[in-house]
C-alpha positions as CSV (number, residue, x, y, z in Angstrom):
1,M,15.5,-18.6,9.4
2,F,16.9,-17.6,12.6
3,S,20.4,-17.8,11.9
4,R,22.5,-16.3,14.8
5,I,23.7,-13.4,12.4
6,R,20.1,-12.5,11.8
7,V,19.3,-12.2,15.5
8,V,22.2,-10.5,16.9
9,T,21.2,-8.0,13.7
10,F,17.7,-7.7,15.1
11,V,19.0,-7.0,18.6
12,I,21.4,-4.6,17.7
13,F,19.5,-2.3,15.8
14,W,16.4,-3.1,18.8
15,V,18.4,-1.8,21.3
16,L,19.9,1.0,18.8
17,Y,16.0,2.3,18.2
18,L,15.0,1.8,21.8
19,F,17.9,4.0,23.1
20,S,17.1,6.7,20.4
21,S,13.3,6.4,21.1
22,L,13.3,6.6,24.8
23,S,16.1,9.4,24.9
24,L,13.1,11.9,23.0
25,F,10.4,10.2,25.3
26,F,12.3,11.7,28.4
27,T,12.4,14.6,27.0
28,G,8.3,15.1,26.9
29,V,8.2,15.4,23.2
30,F,5.7,12.4,22.7
31,G,3.2,13.8,25.2
32,I,2.8,17.0,22.5
33,K,-0.8,16.8,21.4
34,R,0.0,18.0,18.1
35,S,2.4,15.9,15.6
36,D,3.5,18.0,13.5
37,V,6.5,19.5,15.7
38,L,8.9,16.7,14.3
39,F,8.9,17.1,10.6
40,H,5.2,16.8,10.4
41,S,5.1,13.2,11.3
42,D,1.9,11.9,12.9
43,Y,3.2,10.2,15.9
44,H,0.3,11.8,18.2
45,R,-2.1,10.2,15.6
46,V,-0.4,7.0,15.3
47,I,0.3,6.6,19.1
48,T,-3.7,7.3,19.8
49,Q,-4.7,4.8,16.9
50,L,-2.7,2.0,17.7
51,T,-4.1,2.2,21.6
52,T,-7.4,3.5,21.9
53,Y,-10.7,1.7,20.8
54,K,-13.3,4.6,20.8
55,I,-12.2,7.7,19.3
56,S,-12.7,8.7,15.7
57,F,-10.0,7.3,13.2
58,W,-9.3,9.5,10.7
59,R,-6.4,8.8,7.7
60,T,-7.7,5.2,7.6
61,H,-8.5,6.0,3.6
62,T,-4.9,6.6,3.4
63,H,-4.0,3.8,5.7
64,P,-6.7,1.5,5.0
65,L,-5.8,-1.6,7.1
66,F,-3.8,-0.2,10.2
67,I,-6.4,-0.2,12.7
68,L,-7.6,-3.8,12.0
69,I,-4.2,-5.0,12.3
70,F,-2.5,-3.0,15.1
71,N,-5.3,-1.4,17.4
72,P,-6.3,-5.3,19.0
73,L,-2.2,-5.5,20.5
74,G,-1.8,-1.8,20.7
75,F,-5.1,-1.6,22.8
76,L,-4.1,-5.0,25.0
77,L,-0.4,-3.6,25.4
78,K,-1.9,-0.4,26.7
79,K,-4.0,-2.1,29.3
80,I,-1.1,-3.9,30.4
81,I,1.7,-1.5,30.6
82,G,-0.5,1.8,31.1
83,S,1.4,4.3,28.6
84,A,0.2,5.0,25.2
85,E,3.7,6.0,24.2
86,I,5.6,3.2,25.4
87,V,3.2,1.0,23.6
88,G,4.0,3.3,20.4
89,I,7.8,3.2,21.0
90,L,7.6,-0.8,21.2
91,F,6.0,-0.9,18.0
92,S,8.0,1.6,16.0
93,T,11.4,0.2,17.3
94,F,10.4,-3.2,17.0
95,F,9.2,-3.0,13.1
96,G,12.0,-0.8,12.9
97,A,14.7,-3.5,13.4
98,V,12.5,-6.2,11.6
99,C,13.3,-4.2,8.5
100,V,17.1,-4.6,9.1
101,V,16.3,-8.3,9.4
102,L,14.1,-8.4,6.6
103,A,16.8,-6.6,4.4
104,L,19.7,-8.7,5.3
105,V,17.9,-12.1,4.7
106,F,16.9,-10.1,1.2
107,F,20.6,-10.0,0.2
108,Q,21.8,-13.0,1.2
109,K,18.6,-14.5,-0.9
110,L,20.3,-12.7,-3.7
111,G,23.5,-14.2,-3.2
112,F,25.3,-11.9,-1.5
113,K,28.1,-12.8,0.8
114,S,27.1,-12.3,4.6
115,F,29.8,-9.3,4.7
116,H,28.0,-7.3,1.9
117,A,24.3,-8.3,3.1
118,I,25.2,-7.2,6.8
119,L,27.0,-4.1,5.2
120,Y,24.0,-2.8,3.3
121,S,21.0,-3.9,6.0
122,A,23.2,-1.9,8.2
123,I,23.2,1.2,5.9
124,L,19.1,0.9,6.0
125,G,19.0,0.6,9.3
126,L,21.6,3.5,10.2
127,S,19.8,5.9,7.3
128,T,17.9,8.9,8.1
129,S,14.3,7.6,7.4
130,H,14.5,4.5,9.2
131,I,16.3,5.5,12.3
132,F,14.0,8.4,12.7
133,F,10.5,6.8,12.0
134,S,12.1,3.6,14.3
135,S,12.5,6.0,17.1
136,V,9.5,8.2,16.3
137,P,5.9,6.2,16.4
138,D,4.4,6.6,12.7
139,T,2.7,4.7,9.8
140,F,6.1,4.6,7.6
141,I,7.9,1.9,9.4
142,F,4.8,-0.4,9.1
143,A,4.8,0.5,5.1
144,A,8.6,0.0,4.8
145,C,8.2,-3.4,6.4
146,S,5.4,-4.3,4.2
147,L,7.2,-3.1,1.1
148,I,10.5,-5.3,2.3
149,I,8.2,-8.1,2.9
150,I,7.2,-8.1,-1.1
151,Y,10.4,-8.2,-2.4
152,L,11.9,-10.9,-0.3
153,L,8.8,-13.2,-1.2
154,A,9.2,-11.8,-4.9
155,V,12.9,-13.3,-4.4
156,A,11.9,-16.5,-2.2
157,Y,8.6,-17.2,-4.1
158,P,8.7,-15.8,-7.0
159,G,4.8,-15.9,-9.1
160,S,3.6,-17.3,-6.0
161,L,0.0,-16.0,-5.3
162,I,0.2,-18.2,-2.0
163,Y,2.9,-15.8,-0.6
164,M,2.3,-13.0,-2.6
165,V,-1.3,-12.1,-2.1
166,P,-1.2,-11.7,1.5
167,A,1.7,-9.6,1.5
168,T,0.2,-7.1,-0.9
169,I,-2.7,-7.1,0.9
170,F,-0.9,-6.0,4.3
171,A,1.4,-3.7,1.8
172,L,-2.0,-2.2,0.5
173,G,-3.1,-1.8,4.7
174,M,-0.2,0.2,5.6
175,V,-0.2,2.7,2.7
176,I,-2.5,2.5,0.0
177,S,0.1,3.4,-2.8
178,N,2.0,0.1,-1.6
179,V,-0.9,-1.7,-3.5
180,V,1.1,-0.3,-7.4
181,Q,4.2,-1.3,-5.7
182,G,3.1,-4.9,-5.1
183,I,1.5,-5.5,-8.6
184,L,5.3,-4.1,-10.3
185,V,7.0,-6.5,-8.3
186,Y,4.4,-9.2,-8.7
187,F,4.7,-8.5,-12.7
188,F,8.4,-8.7,-12.8
189,S,8.7,-12.0,-10.8
190,I,6.5,-13.9,-13.5
191,Y,7.6,-12.0,-16.6
192,Q,9.8,-13.4,-18.9
193,S,10.3,-12.2,-21.7
194,R,7.3,-11.5,-23.5
195,F,3.7,-10.5,-22.5
196,N,1.0,-13.4,-23.2
197,K,-2.4,-14.4,-22.0
198,K,-1.2,-16.6,-19.6
199,L,0.8,-14.0,-18.0
200,F,-2.2,-11.6,-18.1
201,I,-4.8,-14.1,-16.5
202,K,-2.4,-14.7,-13.7
203,L,-1.3,-11.0,-13.2
204,I,-5.1,-9.9,-13.2
205,T,-6.1,-13.0,-10.7
206,F,-3.2,-11.3,-8.7
207,I,-4.9,-8.1,-8.5
208,G,-8.6,-8.9,-8.3
209,L,-7.4,-11.5,-5.1
210,V,-5.6,-8.4,-3.6
211,L,-8.2,-5.8,-3.9
212,S,-11.1,-8.1,-2.8
213,G,-9.2,-9.4,-0.1
214,A,-8.1,-6.1,0.7
215,I,-12.0,-4.8,0.4
216,A,-13.0,-7.2,2.7
217,L,-11.3,-6.5,5.4
218,N,-11.5,-2.9,5.0
219,I,-15.3,-3.7,5.3
220,L,-14.4,-5.9,8.8
221,Q,-12.7,-3.1,10.2
222,K,-15.6,-0.6,9.4
223,L,-17.8,-3.2,11.4
224,I,-15.3,-3.0,14.2
225,Y,-14.5,0.3,14.0
226,P,-17.6,2.5,12.5
227,S,-15.4,5.9,12.2
228,A,-13.1,3.9,10.1
229,D,-12.9,5.1,6.4
230,L,-13.6,2.6,3.2
231,F,-11.3,3.1,0.9
232,F,-12.6,1.9,-1.7
233,I,-15.7,4.2,-2.1
234,P,-15.3,6.4,-5.4
235,G,-14.4,10.2,-4.5
236,S,-13.8,9.7,-0.8
237,Y,-10.0,9.6,-0.7
238,Y,-9.3,12.7,-3.3
239,S,-12.1,14.5,-1.1
240,K,-10.0,14.1,2.1
241,E,-6.1,13.9,0.3
242,G,-7.2,16.6,-2.3
243,N,-5.2,18.7,0.1
244,Y,-2.0,17.2,-0.4
245,V,-2.2,17.2,-4.2
246,N,0.0,19.8,-5.6
247,L,0.2,20.4,-9.7
248,P,3.5,22.1,-10.0
249,D,3.7,25.0,-12.0
250,Q,6.6,25.8,-14.2
251,S,8.4,28.1,-11.6
252,G,7.9,25.8,-9.0
253,H,8.7,22.2,-10.6
254,I,12.3,22.7,-10.8
255,S,12.6,23.2,-7.2
256,R,10.3,20.4,-6.5
257,I,12.2,17.7,-8.6
258,L,15.7,18.9,-6.9
259,K,14.3,18.2,-3.8
260,L,12.8,14.8,-4.6
261,L,16.3,13.6,-5.5
262,G,18.1,15.1,-2.8
263,Y,15.9,13.1,-0.6
264,I,15.3,10.0,-2.6
265,F,19.4,9.9,-2.9
266,I,21.1,11.6,-0.1
267,F,19.2,13.0,2.9
268,N,17.0,9.9,3.3
269,F,20.5,8.3,4.0
270,I,22.4,11.1,5.6
271,A,20.4,13.6,8.1
272,L,21.0,17.4,7.7
273,K,20.9,19.8,10.6
274,P,17.5,20.5,11.0
275,H,15.9,23.9,10.8
276,I,14.4,25.0,13.9
277,W,12.0,27.1,15.1
278,R,11.3,28.2,18.7
279,T,9.9,31.4,18.6
280,A,8.5,34.2,16.0
281,E,12.0,35.6,15.9
282,D,13.1,32.5,14.2
283,N,11.3,34.0,11.2
284,P,9.3,30.5,10.8
285,P,7.2,29.9,7.6
286,S,3.6,30.4,7.8
287,W,3.1,26.5,8.2
288,V,5.1,26.5,11.7
289,K,2.3,27.1,14.0
290,L,4.3,28.3,17.5
291,N,1.9,29.7,19.1
292,S,-0.4,26.5,19.0
293,E,2.4,24.7,21.1
294,P,5.2,25.2,23.8
295,A,7.8,22.8,21.6
296,P,10.3,23.7,18.8
297,W,9.2,22.7,15.4
298,V,12.3,21.0,13.4
299,N,12.2,20.3,9.7
300,F,14.8,19.9,7.0
301,D,12.9,22.0,4.3
302,P,14.5,23.6,2.8
303,P,17.5,20.9,2.5
304,S,20.7,21.9,1.5
305,I,24.0,19.8,1.5
306,T,25.7,22.4,3.1
307,A,23.7,21.8,6.5
308,L,25.8,18.5,6.8
309,Y,27.1,17.6,10.0
310,I,31.2,16.9,9.4
311,P,30.9,13.2,9.3
312,G,28.0,13.4,7.2
313,I,30.2,15.5,4.4
314,I,32.7,12.4,4.7
315,A,29.8,10.2,4.3
316,F,28.2,12.1,1.2
317,L,31.5,11.9,-0.5
318,L,31.3,8.4,-0.2
319,W,27.8,7.8,-1.0
320,T,28.3,10.0,-4.3
321,I,31.2,7.5,-4.8
322,L,28.9,4.8,-4.6
323,L,25.7,6.2,-6.7
324,L,27.9,7.1,-10.2
325,W,29.7,3.7,-9.4
326,S,26.4,2.3,-9.2
327,L,25.2,4.1,-12.1
328,Y,28.0,2.9,-14.1
329,A,28.1,-0.8,-13.2
330,F,23.8,-0.9,-14.3
331,I,24.6,0.4,-17.6
332,K,27.7,-1.8,-18.3
333,F,26.3,-4.9,-17.0
334,R,22.8,-4.2,-18.5
335,S,21.5,-4.7,-14.9
336,D,18.1,-3.8,-15.9
337,K,17.6,-7.3,-17.1
338,I,17.0,-8.8,-13.8
339,P,13.8,-9.1,-12.7
340,I,13.8,-7.4,-9.4
341,M,15.9,-4.9,-10.7
342,R,13.2,-4.2,-13.3
343,S,10.5,-3.8,-10.1
344,L,12.8,-1.7,-8.6
345,V,13.6,1.0,-10.9
346,F,9.8,1.0,-11.6
347,C,8.7,1.2,-8.1
348,I,11.3,4.1,-7.9
349,L,9.8,5.7,-10.7
350,F,6.2,5.5,-9.5
351,N,7.0,6.7,-6.2
352,F,9.1,10.0,-7.9
353,L,5.9,10.5,-10.3
354,L,3.4,10.3,-7.5
355,H,5.5,12.8,-5.3
356,N,5.9,14.9,-7.7
357,I,2.3,16.2,-7.7
358,Y,1.4,14.3,-4.1
359,G,2.7,15.7,-0.6
360,K,3.1,19.5,0.4
361,D,6.9,20.4,-0.2
362,Y,8.0,21.0,3.6
363,E,6.7,17.3,4.2
364,L,8.9,15.4,1.6
365,F,11.0,14.0,4.5
366,L,7.4,12.4,5.9
367,F,6.5,11.0,2.2
368,T,9.8,9.8,0.1
369,P,11.5,7.3,2.6
370,N,9.3,4.3,1.1
371,W,12.3,5.2,-1.3
372,T,15.2,4.6,1.0
373,F,15.0,0.5,0.7
374,L,14.4,0.8,-3.5
375,V,17.6,3.1,-3.7
376,L,19.7,0.6,-1.6
377,S,18.4,-2.3,-3.4
378,W,19.3,-0.7,-6.2
379,V,22.9,0.0,-5.4
380,A,23.6,-3.3,-4.0
381,L,22.2,-5.0,-6.7
382,S,24.2,-2.8,-9.5
383,L,27.0,-2.9,-7.9
384,K,27.0,-7.4,-6.9
385,F,29.4,-8.0,-9.6
386,Y,32.2,-6.5,-7.8
387,S,31.2,-8.2,-4.6
388,H,32.6,-11.2,-6.6
389,A,35.2,-10.3,-8.7
390,E,38.7,-10.5,-8.7
391,G,41.4,-8.1,-8.1
392,I,41.1,-4.5,-6.1
393,A,37.8,-4.0,-7.0
394,P,35.8,-5.5,-4.3
395,K,38.6,-4.7,-1.7
396,V,37.6,-1.0,-2.7
397,L,33.8,-1.5,-2.6
398,N,34.5,-3.1,0.9
399,A,36.0,-0.4,2.1
400,L,34.0,2.5,0.5
401,L,31.1,0.9,2.0
402,L,32.6,0.1,5.7
403,L,33.6,3.8,5.9
404,F,30.3,5.1,4.6
405,V,28.6,3.1,7.6
406,I,31.0,4.1,10.2
407,S,30.6,8.2,9.0
408,Q,26.7,7.2,8.2
409,L,26.2,6.1,12.0
410,L,28.4,9.1,13.5
411,N,26.4,11.8,11.6
412,N,22.8,10.2,11.9
413,A,23.7,9.8,15.8
414,Q,24.6,13.4,16.2
415,F,21.3,14.2,14.3
416,V,19.6,12.2,16.9
417,E,21.3,13.9,19.7
418,T,20.4,17.1,18.2
419,L,16.7,16.4,18.7
420,V,17.4,15.1,22.3
421,S,19.3,18.2,23.3
422,L,16.7,20.4,21.5
423,Y,13.5,18.6,23.5
424,Q,15.4,18.5,27.0
425,Q,16.1,22.2,26.8
426,S,12.4,22.5,26.7
427,N,11.5,19.6,28.9
428,L,9.6,21.8,31.7
429,S,7.0,23.3,29.2
430,L,6.7,19.9,27.7
431,N,5.9,18.2,30.5
432,K,2.8,20.9,30.7
433,A,1.5,20.2,27.4
């Protein structure tokens, strides 16, 4: 389990994320008492909920077990270290590196050569979503980790209630929508050629165990943290999340779909130059509240390929080739027959349908990172045949993957440097926040 490759991979990415996160920390941006300035991420809420006991825990209906699982350790670390921000950094960077290693193990379990498994896991670790949310404390990186665990266990122990039930409870506890993905992954791990009574009973048993376990732990959390929500109370979720539900009208629906496709296939992998609003003279949109905080606001919305850094243009061209090649291979080799591929496709479809109506348009970077691992795995599995083929195809694939990793690294490092430089310039005012 702890091979040299996996240990080295973990160390490299943990150091990378620590460097990125601490660079942002020393600008003072994590001290801002409002999270929205950085892509509407919830870092202030997450840092507070990780490290504080007697507070009002909000959004626990969306993240039902996050407090119970992580607050005890976070509270203890805060007592030892003394800095809530450093504790948040340790959590996010650690789990970010764990995500990369789990992805590496996942690809190895699927039979990929070490070279390809390392490259694909590196693409995940260097992606916009993972490099940002591993550097900035938020619930996403925990949710991503839980989802990768589900897929890894589905490959290693298909149909196992002993492994899949706790993993899916953990995933549900990180973000409630993950339960649907856990059910889909489990279903396709036991589905063979047709749906029968035995399969139905096993599926219902799985769902019952997951929900009963999650409810029991949610009640325990409520007893320990009285201000936490009970996610299973009818109506409580929509009453709090209704503001995030947007039934698209015809005029805005196409724009929403294009944004979703842009984030899922491109921008969650390759970072754009962010929009920056410092003062009212920058003509900020209505959702930017410059007067409430002394810090610049950044966001990708509206996203555009023209906002790519120079290395990002190269990465975009390479990634487009890989995506189109993946689609061709997916159709040619009927990859939809592979059980794990079916779960990937259905989970991508579920997320796409969900976020057609859930999440504000300017927060899609916050809501779509769950797809990064799914899309990457779809690409990897679609192209797997060429990894083991003879002739020029595997050499071309190796070159494309290696060049993409290099250009992705250069581009996304530039993105992080943009954020650090921006908030360094505002350091004095941030320290007064």
